[in-house]
N, C-alpha and C positions, 0 to 999 in steps of 0.2 A: 868199560863204560856201561852203566845201566840206563835203560830207557824205560820210562813209564808212559803209558798211553792211557788216556781216559776212555771210558766206555763209548762216548760219542765219537771220539777220534778212531777207536778200533772199528766201530761200525762203518765209518766213512772210508777207512782204509780197506776194509773187507769189500765194500761196494766197488771201490776202484779195481780191486783184484778180480772181482766177479764179472764186471762189465766188459764185454768183448770189444767195444768201440774205444776203450782207453788205449793210449799208446803203451808200447812194450816197456819203455823206460819208466813210465808212471807205475806200472804194475810191479816191476822189479823193485823200485824204490819203496813201494808200499809193503811188499813182502819182506824187505830188509827190516823195516821198522817193526812189522808184526812179529817176525821171528826173534828179533832182538828183545822185544817186550816179553816174549815167552821165555827168555833166559838163555838163548843160544849165543855162543861167542862168535866173534868175527870170523874165525877160521871155519867153523861149522856152517855158518850162514853162507859164506862164500862158496863152499863145496855144495851145499844144498841148492843154491841158485845158479851156480856156474858162472859166477862173477869173481873179480879179483878181490882180495882182502882189502886193498886200498879203497875200492869202491864202497865196500860195506862200511869201513871206518869213516869215509868221507860223508856218506849219507846219515850215518848215526850222529856224527858231529853237527851236520847242518840241521838235523831234526832238533837236537837239544839246544843249539844256539839260536835257532829261528825265533823271531819275536812275532811272527804272523800267527793269527788265531785260526785261520782257515787251513785245513789239512792240505788242500790242493796247492795253495800258495807255498806251503812248507816243502812241497815236493817239486817245485818248479826249478828249472835251471837257474844258476846264478847269472847275473848280467855279465856279458862278455866284454872285455876291453876292445877298444878300436878307436880309430880316428873319427872325429865328428864329421858329418857330411860337409863336403866342400861347397856344394851348390844348394841353394834353397829351392823349394818347389816353384817359387815364383820365377827364379832365374831359369830353371829348366823349361818352364812354360814359355818364357820369353824367347829362349833359344829355339824351341820347336816352332813357335809362331814366326820367327824370323826365317827359318828354313822353308816355311810355306809361302813366303813372299817371293815375288820375282826380283832378282838382283837389280834389274833396271829401276825398280821403285826406290832403291836405296842409292841411286846414282852410280851404280856400277855398270860399266859397259860390257857385261858378260851375259850369256844366255842362260847359264845355270850356275848354281853354287858349287864351289869346290871347297874342300876342307879348309884351305888356307884363307879363301875369301870370306867364308862364314866366320872363321875365328877372328879375322880382322874386323869384321862388322860388329861382332859381339863385343869386342873390346872398345871399338869406336863409339858404340851406343851406350857404353857404360853398364852393360848387363853383367859383365864379370871383368875383373882386373886381368885375368889370364885364363886360358882354357886349353886343355890338351886335345890333340886330335882324337884320342881314345875316348875322352869324356863326351865330345860332340857325337862321335859315332855311336856311343852307347845310348845317349838320349834319343837320337834319331831312330836307332834300331828299336828301342822300346816303343816309340810312337809309330813304328812301321813306315818311316819316311825315307825316301831315297831322292834327295834334291838333285843329285847329279843325273837322274833319269827323267827329269821333268820336261820331256819333249814328246811330241806326238799330237794326237788329235785334241787333247785337252788344252794344251798350251802350244799351238802351232806357231811357227815363225810367221810373222806378218809378211804377206806377199803384196807388193805394190799393185799388181795387176789382178788381185783376187776377184774383185767384182766383175771384171770383164771375163775372166775365165769361168766364173760361176754361171754367168749369162750364157756363154757358149755351150757349156755342158747341159744346162737346162733346155736350151733351144734344140740341141741334138736329140734329147729324150722326147721332146714334144713332136719333132719331125718323125721320129721312129714310130710313135703311136699313130700318127696320120698315115704313114706308109703302110703300117700293119692293117689299118682299116681299109686301105685301097688294095690289099692283097700282096703287097710287096714284103719281102722278108728282109729284115735288117739283122745282120750278124753283130751281136753286141755281147760284151762281157760285163753285164751289170752286176754290181755287188750290193 
């Protein structure tokens, strides 16, 4: 297979080879095309570059078959097959937002989300028809959320006697200050 490269294409390929910030794969592909244009066969090019003969033949064929005008586009990887995304970005955002809500706001008598409860609520709200535990975990991990750990000072359990206890603690501190002013020592573990 003969490859013909125009002067402008040759200059662009040589720039790719010379520039250190280009990826190794781009440089190797450029060298394959340049050496092929100089008349070297696939075996010789593969030995010169330390790549397989199949690689040389694949890139020579892609170069000649490509309809792209841009040299860099002609050297890009081919699109890889794969399944389409199962969840849209809007669904992912809705799932993450749901995990940030308190379960009680959704009418659930629980203190924190579990994987099962979160999945049930996602389906109930119509965010998704079904969702696997792994998908939920991946979304929450990417958002750095751990809804099962949403306890502590940020979201404390409501204490019925909180106001009374708070007043007692504040009164104790006020008395400690007065005692200190009168010369009395108060042993206290203030944090």
